[in-house]
N, C-alpha and C positions, 0 to 999 in steps of 0.2 A: 180918019175911023174907023176904019176895018183894022186898020193897026190898034189903035186903043181896046175896040171890040176883046179885042185878040191876048190884047194886055191883062185887060179884067179879067178876060175869063179861066186866063195863066194863073194868076194869084188867086183864084178863087177858089181853082185846080188846089190850086197849093197847100193851099190854108186847110182845106179840105179833106186834103189826104195825111197832113199833121194829126188833123183830131182825129182822121178814121185811127192813123197810128195807132195816140196816147192808149185809146177804146180797144184795141185789139189787145197793144199790153198790158191794159189791166186785167184782162179776162183771163189770158192765159198764160199771166204770170204767178207763179205759186210762192204760199210760204209754207214753207218742207221743216222740219224738225222732228223729234223722239220724243217719248215723254218719262219717268218717272215715277217709281208711285211708294208713295210712305206709309207702312203695314204698324200696325199697333194689337196689342194679348188681349183681347177679351174671353169673358166668360166661357163662349163657344168655341173660341178658338181667333185668327187670325182675321182681319180682315180690313181690305186698305180703305184708307181714310181719306190721302189725297195724291194727285195725283198732280205731277207735274211740268207743263208742255218746254218744251226748251226749242226754241226758233230761231230760225236760218234770220227771220229778222228785228232788231230791237223795236222794244212797245213805248212807247213815249208815253213817260207818266204824265198824270190826271189827275185831280182831286177827284173827280166824280164816278162815283163808283162803276165794277164793270158787273153788269144783268147775270145773273146763271143763264136766264133761261133763252138769251141765245147760245149754249153749249150745249152739244148729246154729246153724250159719254153709253154705246151700250155694246155689253163684258159678253162673250162666249168660255164660253169654258170645260175644262176636260169635264166625262162622265154627263154632263147638263144638254139635254136637248134644243135645249131655248136659251134666246139670248134673251136677256133683260138692259133696257134701260136706270141706268144707272138715278138714283136724285142728286142734283148737284146743289148744295147748302151756297157758297160763296165761292166769286173769283177775286185773284186780286195777282196784282203785279209782283214778285216775288224770287230771292237769290235760288243757288240753284237746289238746296232741301228746305224748298215751303215756305221759308217765313216769309212774312211780308213786309214788303219796301215801300219807302217813297220816292224811288227815282229809276229814271231810266232801268231798262235790263231786258233780258233777251228770255226769261222766265214768265211764266203767265202759273200762277196755284188755284188748280178746281178742287176745291172742297165737297166730299161724296160723302153722302149715308149708310152708314151699317146695320145691320142688324138680325137678331140673331134668326130669326121665321126668311131670313134669305140666303139661300147659301149661293149665289152668284155676287155677293158680296166680298163670300170667305176664298183665299185665295189655294186654299183644301181641297186638294180629291182623294174620297175614302175611298180607297180600295178595296170591293165585297170578298176578292178574291185572295189577299193576303192582310184582312182587317185588319189593316193598317193606314195611318195620313201618309200622303206624300204633295208637296207641290205641286200644282195639280201643271198640267202642261198640255193642251196649250192653257193659256189661262191669258186672252185677250181686249183688245179694250180698241173701237173704233172712236175714236173723236172727229165729232167733228160739225161747222156750224149753224144756226137754222136763221142769221142774218147777219145782214156786216157787222166783221167789230171794229167799232172805235175810241181812242185813244189816241188823248193830248190832235198833235197833229197824223196818229199813224194809224190808217186806215188797212181792212184785212177782208176783202166781200169776200162772200159768203160760201162761195165755193169754190175760193181759193187758198184752204188752208188742206195739207199735206204733210197727218203724222203718222209716224210708223204704231203698228197697232202694238206688237210687241214690248215689254217695258223696257229698257234700256237698265234702267237701277230700281235694285231695290234699296230702302234704306229704312232698319228692320225696333223698330219704337218700345224699346226696353227691354234691347238686346245689345243694337251696336255699344261700344262703349264701355258696354257693363258685366258682358258676363264674356269669358273666353270659352271656346264652344271645341267643339267634336275633338276631345282628348283619346289615343287609345288608350285603353288598360286591358293586358291577360294574361288569362291566371288556368293551370291545368287544357291551353288549347279554346277557351273560350271568350272570344271577343268582347269588352262590352265598352259605348264612346259616356265622354259625359261633360259637358258645361258647368262651369264655377264663377260664384261671384266672390271675389277676397273684401272682404267688410275693413278688418285693416292690419296691423302688422303685428299684435298684441299678442303673444303665448297665452293666454286670456281666454285669448273668446273660443269661440263654440262653433261648430259646423250643424247646418237644418240638413239635412236629407232630403229629396225631393225624391219618388221611385213614379214614374208616369200607367197611365192606365191602359187596356187594353190597346186604343188607340194611334198609341204614339213610337211605337218599339219602331226600332230601323239603325238608322248609319246616321244618320242628319240631326240633331240635338239641338237645330230648333225649333223640330217639329215637337221636340218634348218641352218646348219654353215657351209654344204658343200652341202648343195642344188645347193647353186649360190657363187661368191667366199666371201664368208661373211666375211670371217675370214683376210681380206684385209683388213678391218672397224680397225684392233688391227694392221697393220703395219706400222711401225715409220714414213714414209713419211706422212699416212695418219692423224697419232694421233699427228702427230706436225701442222696441219695446224689446224687440231677440236682445237687448243688452249687447249687441259686438258680435255677430253670427255667419259664417259665410254658409252659401247658398251651396249646394253639390248635387246638380242635377244628373243621376248617374238612368243610362239609357237600353235597356238589351234589345236586340238584333229581332224578336218576337215578342211574345207574351213572358211575364215572370214567372208565371206560375206553370213551366214549360218542364214537364219528367222527367226521371229517364228512362221511360215508355219509352220517349221520344214523344208520345202523343200531349197535344197543345188543347187543352182538358181545366176547363175552372174544376177549382179544391174542393167545392158542393159535391163535385162527383167520381171523386181520385179514394183511393186509399191509400191510408193516413201514412203507410211504412214510407210514400214517394214520397219525395226531396226535389225541390226543384234546383235544376241543370244549372241557376246562376248563384243560385248559394254562397259555394264559396267562395265565387270568384268576386261577386258583390261584396265579400263582408273582407276580402282581400285588397280590395281596388280601396275602400271604405277607409283601410288602414294603412293604405300606405298612401293616400290623403291627408292624411292627421299628422304620420309622421315628417313625410317631406313641408306640410304648407305650419308647424310648428302648432299644431292645435291641437286645446286643454280636452285628455283625456278623460276630464271628470262632465265637460259639455260635448256629446254627440247625441243627435239625435236625429231619430229617424221617422218617415212618415207617406204618407203616397195617397193616394184616391183607389177606387179602384180595385182593379186588378195592381196594381202600387200599391195599396191598404191593406191587399191582400199579400203582396211579398212582404209588406213593414209589421204584418203578423208573426207569415216564415223565419224571418231574420229574429228575433224577439226569442222566439221560441229556440230559435237552435243557439240562440250566443244568448243569451240572461243577463249577466252579467258586463255585457261588456256596451249598452248603451243607458244614456242619463236621462233619456226619456223618450219616447213616440204617442204620435198624432196619427189616428187613419179617418178616413171619409168613407160612405160607402163600401169600406171595404170586403169582404169576398169569400173570405175564409170558415173555412165551413168548422163549427162549435163542433158539431160531433167526431169530429180528428181530433178534436185538442185532448187528452187525458187528463183525468185530476193531479196529474204527478204534471206536467206543463203548466196549467193552470197556478199552482202551486209557484214553479219555478217564474213566475210574469209576475204576483199580485205584489212586492215590491216596487216594481218598474211605474212612475210614473206614466200614465197613460190619460190620451183622451181621444174619446169616441164622438164621429157628426158624424148620423144619418137621416131620412127623411122620409119619413111617412108614406109608405106608395112604391115606394122600393121594392119592382116587382126583377130587376138584375140581379143583385143580391138580400134578397129576401132579409133584415132583420132578426125576422122572429130565428133565422135557420143559423144568421151569422153575428153580428156585431150585438143587439140586445142579449141572447142566447149567453151569447161567452161576460158581457159587461156583466151577469145574473151571477154569473158562479166566480166569478170577479168578487165583490160586495157580500155570497155570501162566507167566504176565504177571508173577511175584514182587508180588502187590499185598501191603504192606509193613503192611494192619491190616486186616485182617480175619476175623472168622468166622462159625459155623455150631455151631446148638446144635442134633441131631437125638436125639428119640425115637423111640426105636427098636419098643417098647412103644406103641401113641399114645398119645391123652388119655384119662389117665385123675385120677378127680379127687383129688388132692391138699390138700385141707383136712379131711378124715377129718370129713365132715359130709354128706356123700352119697356111698349104697352102692348096688348090685343087689340084685332081690328076695330075695335069700337073705340081708341083712341084714348082710354080711360082706364081701364083695367091692366095692371103690371102684365109684361111679359108674367109667358106661365114655362118653367125649363121642363126636363126631365125629374122626374123624383129619384132619381136613380143622381143627377144631377146635387148632392149638396158637400160637392170639394165647391160650389162659386159660394156656398156662404163663407166656408171656411175663409179661400183665396180674397173675399174680401172684407177680412178682419171682423168678420160678424159673431162669431163663434165667442161667449163667454157663458162667463157662470159666475153668482155672485160678483158682477160688478166688474172680473177680472179679465180678460181677453186671453185667446187660447198660445198667443204667439209673446203677451209679456209672459205668462203661466212660463211656456214652455224654454224662451230666455233663462229663466230660473231656476230653471233644475238642475240641480247637480248630480253626480255619483255619489251612492255613501251619504249624500249630505253632506261633506267636502263644503269647503267654499275654499280651501287652498286652491291654486293653478297646482300645474304637471311639474314647475319648479321646486314645490315647495312638498310633492305627495311623499317622498323618501325622506324629510327632513323627521328627524325623532326627536320629539320635544321634553325633558327630562323634568319635571317638577321639583321642587323643593322636599317633599318628602323622599322618594327614589334618591335624593339626592345624599339624604341620610340615612335610607338601608343602602347604601354604596360604601358613603363610609362606615359602619355597624361591619361591612363583612371585611372591607379593606382591616379592621384593629384586629378583628375576630382572628384574620390571617395569621397578623404577626402574635399574638400571645401561642395560638400552634406551633410556630416555626421556631418559637421560642424555648417553649415546651418538651420539645424534639430536640431541643441541641441542650440542653440541660438533663 
């Protein structure tokens, strides 16, 4: 009897030991991994839209939806004193790039919200000392489970998920496999970087130049592409309107209107004899790009926003015969520094100005509107002005004020929001459709035909008469 009880107790102890071991293992084993980010360009800059978890455990696919509420994402950012919880909209099994799939995978994607009022959703940090944007470092996210994760036969206990806080890789929507980045150019010791999108191999194609605003200078062209919604210039919608144009995004190390005095200052406060130290370098970069890429010299278009709009004015004033058209958003070139002679020199260039009422950064009354009025007075024959009387508000229907109903309002200085969202129109013609149709000297021929001389029948008759008269003179001399 004693022997029997010992055997029974030994058996119970053994079973209890196995159960306890399983419990301890399930508590202490971790699901580890890292994550990548999908970043997209918005009107206010870049935003992280997806976080793709790469786990050491394969997740079993289930047709049941994964509840976003079981995850938590807390992001910390350079220059920000407060951490912030990200709003998670969707969670699903995916491939390594964040595309939803209906099969087992080691990847789970979290779609997160972005909003212009939330600086934490923007991976840029604005350095107030240098007045430049750069990629924030650190920009970390702590990803946790708020309850057990279950998908099919896969179960991950709440406290057993351990994800690295730093993103392993960034996927740049609108940039990756679209733009060629960080191309260097040097002229007289002035160094510029540029990125470009190539629309086709045609010799008749044009090029649209974009010059960034104050905050997007530096040496990383992704900052110039994401500082505003510049990637939209390569979208199908705008490309179709441009009628086959490359996009050339040029970046200067600091601000475009950096003058030979060495001071970085706005043109409103400068003396008109000064010329930006980047003027000649930019001009030669554009010429180099046009030559190497066989761009039609009749279809070179220049434009930009804010400080880049001011540099656009600087370029057409210095090279009034080079560009086929120019466009400006919130430009800040002081009209009082433009002479009457210069106004005459640019009045035949097709120009399109954009600004919003209330712009205190570049007062339109001293810049855009004043220059436009002078051009009208001298009968400029192809100029347009799009003025937004209500400032700058979101037109996508995605972003609202705190009440959830009123469209989000940006700074009135940000009129480039309308330009890059392709909202600027005159008589139902969009700015980009107009731009793509402009040709220098109204010449519809491409570069390969520019130097071809066509002689009409009247000229042939004149030439024949000259030949006959020459023979008569020759015979008279002989006689």
